[in-house]
Each structure stands twice: as C-alpha cells, then as structure tokens.
N, C-alpha and C positions, 0 to 999 in steps of 0.2 A: 590638331585632333586626329587620331588614327581612325581608320575605317570603323564604322559602327556595326555592331552585331544586329541581327534581325530584331531581337527584343527591343533594343534601343531605338531602332528605326520606327518600330510600331508605337513605342511610347511617344516619340516626337510627333508622329502622325495623329495620335490621339489628342495630344496637347493642341495641335493646330486645328483639329476638327472641333474640339470644345471651344477654343477661342473664336473660331469662325461662327459657330452656332450662337454663342453669346452675343457676338457683334451684330448679326443680322436679326436677332430677336430683341435688340435694344437693351440688353442687360449689361451690367458693368464688366469691364475687362477681366479676363482670367488672371488671377494673382497667386493662387495656391498651386504649387507644383510638387510632384513626387520628390522625395529626398535623394534620389539617385545622384551619385557623385558626378557623373558625366554631364548631367543637366545643369550643375552649378558652375561648370567651367565657362570662362569667358569665350565667346565664339561669335562668328558671323553666320548669317543664314539668309536664304531667300525662301519665300513661300509663294508658289505659283498655283493659281486656281484655273482649272479647265472645266468647261461645261460642254458636253457632247463633242469632245475632242478639240474645242476651240479655246484659245486663251480668254480667260474671264477676269484676270487680275494677277498682278505680280508685284510684290514689294520685298525689298531686302535691306539688310543692315550689314555693313562690313564689320570685321572683327574689331571689338573694342572692349569695354569693361563689363557690358551686360552679360548675364548668364545665357547659355544656349536656350534654356527653357523660356526665359523672358523674351528673348529675341524671336523665337518661333511663334510664341503667342502674339506678340506685338505685330509681327509681319503678317500673320494670318488675318488678324483683325483689320489691319491697314489694307491688305489686298482686297478685302471685301468692301471697305468703306472709303478708302482714300486714294485708290489708283485713278487718277483724273482721266485716264483714257476710256474708262468704262462707267456705266451707271452703277449705282449701289447694288450689291447682291441682295436679293430678297429671300425670305424664308422658303417660298415655294421652289426655289432653285436648289436648296441644300442637298436633296437626294441625288441631284444630277451633277453636283460638283465633285471633281476628283482633285485631291490635294497632292501637290508635289513639293517636297522639301529638299533644298540644297544646302548642306552644311559646308561652310567654307573653311579652307585651310588658312594659315597666316599668309599675308601678302608679301611678295618678294619682288624687288626690282628685276626687270627682265628686258632683254633686247629682242628685236624681231627674230633673230636667228634662233633664239631659245624657245620661242613660242611653238607649242604643239596644239594645233587646232583640234578641238574636241576633248582635249585633256585639260587645257588651261582656260580659265576665265580671265578677263582683263579688266583693269581699272586704269583709265587714262585721266590724269588731272593736270590742270594748269591754272594757277591762281585760285579762283573760287569755283571754277568749272570742273565737273567730274562726270565721267561716264563709266558705266559698269555693264559688261555683258557676261552672262554665264557660259560655261563651256558648251552646254548643249545647243546654244544659239549657232555656233560655228558649224556644228553637225547638222542642225536643222536646215541651214541654208547652203550647206556644202562649201563653206568658205575656207580658203587657204589662209595661212597665218597673216600675210600682208593685208588681205581684204578684211579679215577679222579685226585687225588692229585699226585699220582705216574706219571701219564702221563704229568702233568704240570711240574714236575721236569724234565722229559725227554725233554719236549719242551724248557726248560731253558738250555739244554745241560748238565744237572747234572745227577748223578746216580739216579735211580728211588726211592731210599730210602733217598735221600738227605734231605727230609723234617724232618727227625729225628735229623739232625745235628743242634746244637745250633746256628751255623753261618748262617743258612738258615731262611729267613723270609717268612712266609706264610700269605697271605692276601686274603680276600674274598670281593666280591662286588655282587650286584644284577644288573640286567639290564632290562630296558624297551625295549623290542624287538618288532619291527614291520616292515612290508615290503609293497612294492607296491602291492603285491598280495591281500592285504586287502582293497585296493582302486582301484578296477577294472576300474574305469573311468579315472584314471590318465594316461595322455599321456606318451608313452615310448620313443618318439623321439623328445623331447623338443629341440628346437633350441634356443641357448642362444647367446647373444652378437650380 
C-alpha cells in the first residue's frame, strides 16, 4: 500500500477512535466502515495507545486477508482490552489516550545487511514462535540493525542469535506511521453507537 494521504490517515484514526470508544464502553465491535476503496484493501496494521506520553497498549495484525478498516478497528479494540501487559483501558481515560496507527507494507525476506533501523520493522519466526517489532522501536531505543534483529528474536521467545539459524525466517516491512497528535482538532472522546 502506498503512502496514505492526510484525509486517509484521519479516516483511519477516526475508525480507531470509534472502535476504542465502543470497546471501553462495553458496546459491540465496530463493523460498519466507510466505503472508501483503500479501506477495503487487505493490509496489516498496528494500533498503539499512549496515555500522557506512556505506552498504554499495542496490538497489531500482519498483512493477510482482512481489510485495512477491519484490521484497524480490531487492533484498536484489542489494544484497549487484550494487551496482557496492561490493565483494561477505562472510559475515564479516553480523553487522555493518543492513538497511533502504523499501516504495514507487504513482508519481504531480508538479510541483516539490508535492514535499515528506523525504516524497517521486523518479523522473526521459527516454527510456531514469532516476534514483531515496529520500525519506530529501533528509533526509540537508538538500536543499530544487528541489535534490532536480536531484540526481535528475543521478542519471539528465541535466543538472541536465532536469526543466524537456517530454520529462522527474517522478514522486513515498512510502515506509514501517524497519530492523533498530528491532527490536534480531532476529538478525543468520540461517542459511537
């Protein structure tokens, strides 16, 4: 999927906000989406929730058969209710939550030498174990490609040098990353349903 226009980013953020609001208010999942063509395309995405600048939840889905709109709505709901690292998001937090969406490109096999930290996200998989780190993680921690690859192995529950094993698959993707912070007029307490 090519880089998204501002209007498309805003629409995805609105879908994520609506799905988040429905989730934390105990309502059924968002299922009705605008008929925009780009929303119907199969794509992967991550939705990251921040509260007062701190991570509050993050769930993603790699590219598959689901539409971009459905993936973003599902991930927003799951980030609020299913990220086991955090307590459930509650209604009182909605106005303080900043939503970040990362729309993923297709996955491509990659070698260490081809990884560009900050540009590429990584997927490391071996048998049933898989770890995914978004491009912005390498930037956040100032990791060089080798460290980023090692940390992705650890995220998969593998040894840090598992990427050297021929049974390990290493894939890269890029992401179009944007957040509500870039759209300051966007309401934070959208009531849906």
